[in-house]
N, C-alpha and C positions, 0 to 999 in steps of 0.2 A: 181655360177661357183665354183665347188668345187676346196680348191688349194690345195699343197703339204701338209701343216702346219694340214691342214684338215682333210684331209683324214687320216694320222698317227693319228690325236687327231681321229679319228671315231671308227678308228679301232684297234686303243691302247686300247679301248672301251669295245670290243670286245676281246680280249685276254681271253681264254679257250674254245673259244666257241665248236661247236661239229661243221664243216663247212659242212659236209652231210645234215644233219639236218637240217643250212639256204639254203640248194642249193636247197631242196625239194619245202622249202616253196615261194620259187624263178622260182618254173616249169625250174628248170636246169636238163639239159642232162645229166646225168654221168653214162650211161655204159645203151648202146643199146645191149642185148645179152650177149654175154662173153667179148665184148669187154668196156673196161673204158673209156672215151672222157679226155684225156690227159687235155683239158684243163682248165676244172668243176674247179678247184680249183682258177683259178685266174678270170671267168667271175664270178664266190660267191665270192668273195674279190672285187673289184670293187662296183658291185651292192649293197653291202655291206654302199662302204664306198659313194653310190652314184650316180656313174658314171656309163655309156651305157659301152656293150660289143662294141667293136673295134678292129679290131687286126692287123690295120697301125703299121706306123711306129711314128706316135706320134697323141695315140690314143685318142679323145676325146677332139682334139683342146687343153689341155692342155700341158703344160712343165714340165708334169710327170706320171708316167705309174706305174703300183702294176705287183711288179712278185712275182710269189707263189717256195718259195722252199721251200726244202722236206727234212728235218732234221731227223734223227735217232740216238737210243739213244744206247751206247755201253758204258759198263763197270760205266755205271751211267750217262755220259759226252755224251748231243746231239752236232750230229756232222752235218755234210753235206752234206746227199745219192748220193748226186753226181753235178759234175758240171753246169752252168746255162748260157745259152743262151744267148750273148748278142743284138747278131746282125747276119744279113747275111752281108756275104762279096761279096762288087760289085767291081772287080776287075781292071776295069780301077777310079774307086775311093780311091782307097785303094793307086793308082798309086800318082794319083792327092793328095789329101790332106795329109798333116801332123796332128800330134794328135789331138792339138785342134780346127782344122775347121771337122773332123772325125765322121762322124756315129759313130762309137765307142763310143769315147768319151759325144758326147751330148745323145745316147742311157745309156749310163753309167753314168750319174753324172745326171740324171733323174728319175731313175726309186725308188723305194718305197720297199723296201726287206719286205717281211710277210712270217719271215719262220711256219709252217709247218710240224706235225710230219705225220709221213709217217712209219704206223702201217704194212706192209706188201703188197703185193702185190694184194693177195683178198678181204684184208681188205678196205673200199671208206670212215672208218670213219675215221678222221685227223682234230685231234687239231689244234688253233691256238695260236704257242709258241709266237711270236713274231711280231713287225711291229718294220721296222725304215726305214731312208732316211739318207745314207751318205753323210757326210761331207766331201769330199777329200780333201777342204782345211785348217782343219787341218792337218791335216797326208799329209801332202810336202813331203815327204820321199817313202813312199806308195804309189803317184801319181808318181810321179817322175818311180820310178821302174817301173809301169804302161805302163809309155810315154815310156822305153823303152825300153819292149817289142814286144809293136804298131811301133818303128821308128828299130827295127830286124825284124820285119815280116814286115812292105814295103818294107825296101832296102830286102830283101828275094826275093819277088814278083820281084820289078824291078830288080837284077841282075840275080835271077834262072827261074824266072817264075809263077806261079799260081800254078803247077800242084805240086812246091817245099813245097807246107807250107806242115807241120804237124804238130798235135798236142802235138809232144817234143819240138818246142820250145816256150818259153819264160816265168818268173815265176811267174807273177799273171795272166795272159791272155792268151789265147790260140788259132791256127786259124786251123779250125779242121772240117772234112766232118763234115755236115748235111743231112741227107737225109735215102732218103731207100734203107739197105744195104752198103758194103762193096766198092761197082764199084763206092759210088756217088761221080761226079767231083763237087759236092755244098761246099761252107765255112761257117764260121761263127767262131764272134771270140765270147768265150766262157771268162764266169771268173772260175776258178780251182778254189776246194775248199775250196787251205789254204785264198782265199781271200775272200770268202762269210768268214769265218770264222773270218776275220778279218773287214769285216762287221758289223755281225749279232752276236756279242758275249753273248755270254753264264756264262763265267767264272765273 
């Protein structure tokens, strides 16, 4: 069985590779017609690490999962292109569970972050830039502030209802709509770009 340490070791040995070329060698569907398969990088990274593809909450029966994070270069500095989805929000679970019992925490601490270069909407080439597994135990202040975000969002759900949750809340994580269109009722926890910068540090 592939461990988190082993997966990070394998992928760190592949820094600089073009994921598109690897996807082709694995037979991963990158695009159909004009539409890009949004999960192709994640699928390719799993195969490179020796895992099988699985989109469940606890993929492959392991204690970790790989997440592809798009990075762009601005003024010579690599920065996250966008926020990163952590996990969907189940209102009853959010109300019931405190932070250290939550799906949000279980998912966040299990992620192996894989920074991949984004070269434009119509450019499917993507270089693997960095791979890391963030140790929140070494960043107690950051962890306390993430917990504070979760506690605020949870309390807002309890006191104001699910529809009151908004992406404006939270310093490091946010609870915002997920799904097609602005009328989506689904919510998910997202890591803000500022949190991704803390986890995947290029400076």
